[in-house]
C-alpha positions, 0 to 999 in steps of 0.5 A: 314696847314690841314696836320699839324693839323691832327698831332697836339693835340689841346693844347700843354704845356712846363714846364721849371724847372729852377734854380730860377723859374719854368715856365709853358706855355700853347698854342693853335695851330691856323689855321695860324700855329702860337702858341697862348699862353692861360696860363702862370704859374710861381713860384719862387722856387729857386731850385738852392738856395737849393743846399748845399755844398755836391751838394744836393738839400735841403728838403725846396727847394724840398718842394717848387718845389713839391708844385709848380708842384702839381699846374702845374699838375692840369693844364696839367692833361688832356693833353697826354704825346705827347703834353707836354715837361718838361725840367730841366736845370742847377740845375738838371744837377749838383745836386747829388740827381737829380735822386730822385728828378726827379722820384718824380717830374715825379710822380706828373706831370705824364709826363717825365722830360728831363734834358738837357745839357747847349748847348741844353738849348742854342739851345732852347733859341735861337729857342724861341727868334728867333720865336718872332723877325722880320726877319733881315739880319746879325747875332744876339747874344742872351744872357740868364742869368738863375739861375745857368747858362748863355747861349750865342748864335750867330745865323742868322735867325732861325739857331743857329751858335754857342752856349755856356753855362757857369756856372754862374747865378743869383742864384749861384752868389747871393749865393756866393757873396751876401748870407748875404744880404749885397750889398757892392761895394767890393762884387759887384766888386768881383762878376763881376770879377768872372763872367768876368773870367768865360766868358773870355775864350769865349769872342773872339767868342761872343764879338762885331764885331761878330754880328749885334744886341744883344738880352737878355731874361730870368727873370733876364734881363727882370727884369732889363729892367723893373727897368731901364725903370721905373727909366727913365734910359733907354727907349729902352732895356738896356744900359751900362749907365743904368746898371751902375746907377742900380749898384750904386743904389744897393750899395747905398741901402747897402742890399737886404732888403733895396732895393726899386726900381720901377719895382722890384718885391718881388720875383726877389729882393733876386737874383737881385744883383747876376743877375746884376753882371753877366749882367754887366760882359757880357756887359763889356767883350763883349763890349756891349753898348745896348741890346734889350730884348725879352719876349720869351725864352726857354719855347717858344723854347720847344713848337716850338721844340715839334711841330716840333717833332709832325709834323715829323720835329725832329731836332734829325733826323738831329743830327743823320745824322750829327753824322753818316757823321762825324764819318764815319758810313757805311750807308748801314750797319746802314740801314740794322740793323735799318730795322731789328730792326724795324721789330723785334719791330713790331714782338715783340709787338704782344707778348711782355708785355713791351711797346716799342712804345715810345722807338722806335725812340731812338732804331732806332737812336741807330741802325744807330749809333751803329758803331760810335766808329769804326772811333777810333778803331776796338778794343772795338769800342762799348765802344768808341761809347758809350763814344761819345754818352754820351758826344757829343753835340747832338742837340735835345737830353736830357741827359737821351736820350743820356745815353740810346743811350750810354747804347744801343751802349755799350751793342749791342755786347759781354757782356750785361752790365745790370749795364749801364741800371740800372743807367738810369732814371726809365722810361728807365731801363726796356724797355731799356734792351729789346730794347738792346736785339732787337739791339743785335739780329739785329746786329748779323743777319747782321754780314756778312754785305751783301745785302742778305735779311733776311727771314721772322721770328718771335720773342716772348718775354715772360717775360725774355724768348726770342724765335726766329723762322726761316724758316725750314732749314735756320739756317742750311744754315747759319752756322755762324749766327747759331754759333753767336746765340749759343754764344748769348745764353750765353751772355743773360743767364749771364744777366738773359735772356733765348734765344732759337731759332729753 
C-alpha cells in the first residue's frame, strides 16, 4: 500500500455530467487501499431536457448547468488536475453546441472535461458497480438508465465482457411521450413499445440465460426501488409485479403534477414516467423477474479508473496493445518511433514554451498506432488509421482523446492537415500541432525501418521555428534521411512552420 500512496493525492474527485443530473463525488484513499466517500453533491440540471429540435442545448439548461458547476468548482478548487476526472455523457455526445458548452464549463471548473462514448460509459458503470458487490461465481447483467441513454453490460467479477449503449433514457423518453405532463395508458404503451424496439436488436445478447443475476443502478432505478419499497410492493430490489403496480399508479394519477407517491422526490417526479417506461421495456424484453439495485455506478467507476491511472494501471495501455495486435502493427517499428518521440519530447521541453507534459502519453500511444491503417491498404494508410482511431471502441479513451489520436495519425506523413487539429477541443489544439511535428520527425528518421541506432541530436522549438542539430557529417552519410528532411521543410512551411537542420 505504501507504493500506491506515494502516487496518489490525498483526495480524489469525479464529476458526472449526466443528461438528467450532474453528480460530484469526493473520496479519500484509506490505508487499506479503499476509497472512503467524504462528500457527494447532486443537482437535477436536466441538460438533456434543454435540447431543442436543432440539437442545441438551450440557454435555460446551460444556465442551470453553469450554476451547478460554480458550486462544484468551489469544492474541488484545491485539487490538482491529476486528482479530478470530469465526464460528459449522452447529451454532450449529441448536442450541436457541445464544444462551446464544454469550453465554458472547463473555464468554470478549471479542469478538463472528457466526453465519453456510450460503451466507455458502460465500462465505467460496470467498474463502479462491481467494486461495490461481493465476489460471486457466474455472470451478472448491469443495467443503467440515464437521462439520454441506457447502458447494458454483462460481466464476470471485475471484467466487463459485453457492453452496449442505446439511445433511450428517462429524459429523452419523457420529452417524447410525456412532455405535456399527461400520463395516459396509451402514452405509456407507446413509450414502452418505442423502448422495446430500441432494445430488440440486442435482446438475444442480454436476455435471461446469459447471466446469473441482474443489477440495476442510476438515479431512475434507485428512485423506482425507493418507491416500490415504500409502497410495500417489493421488499427486495425491484420485481416485475412491482413495476406493473407502479405503472398503474402513474396512469391512475393521470398527470405528473398529481403524482403523490411515498419515496418519490420532487426532482425525480418530472422524469419518472419516461424512466419507468424504459425500465418496463427492459424487464419485458430481457425476461427479467427480479432486479437487485446498486448504489454505486459511473461516478465510482470514474474514481476507480482515476486511481488506476495514477498508480500506472491505466486501461488505455491495454487498449493500445490490443489494437496493435488486432491490426497487425509491426511492434519493432512502433517501438523505434515511440522511443524517438519520447527522446524528442525530452529534448524539446528544454527549449519549447509549449507544455507537452500532459500530452506525452497520448503522443506515445499515437506513435505505437501510427501504422494501424496498413492492414487495410498501403495507399493512404494514414487516412485509414485515422478513421479507425476516431471510430473504434477504445476502452479508457474519451472522444476528445480519440480525436487527437486520429488527427496525429492522419497528419504523421505527407500533408500536415492543420484543419484536423483546429476541430479539436481547445486544450488539444496548439499542443496537438507540436506533438504532430515530433511524431512526423520520428517517423521520418525511422523510415528505413532498420535497427540502426540514431545518434544523439538536438531539437529547439522557438515559436514556429524548429531547428534540428545532428552530429557533424551524419546527414551526409544518410542521404535518404536528408532528402526526406528537405521534403519535410515544404510540408511544414505549408502549415506555417519553419524547419531547419544542420
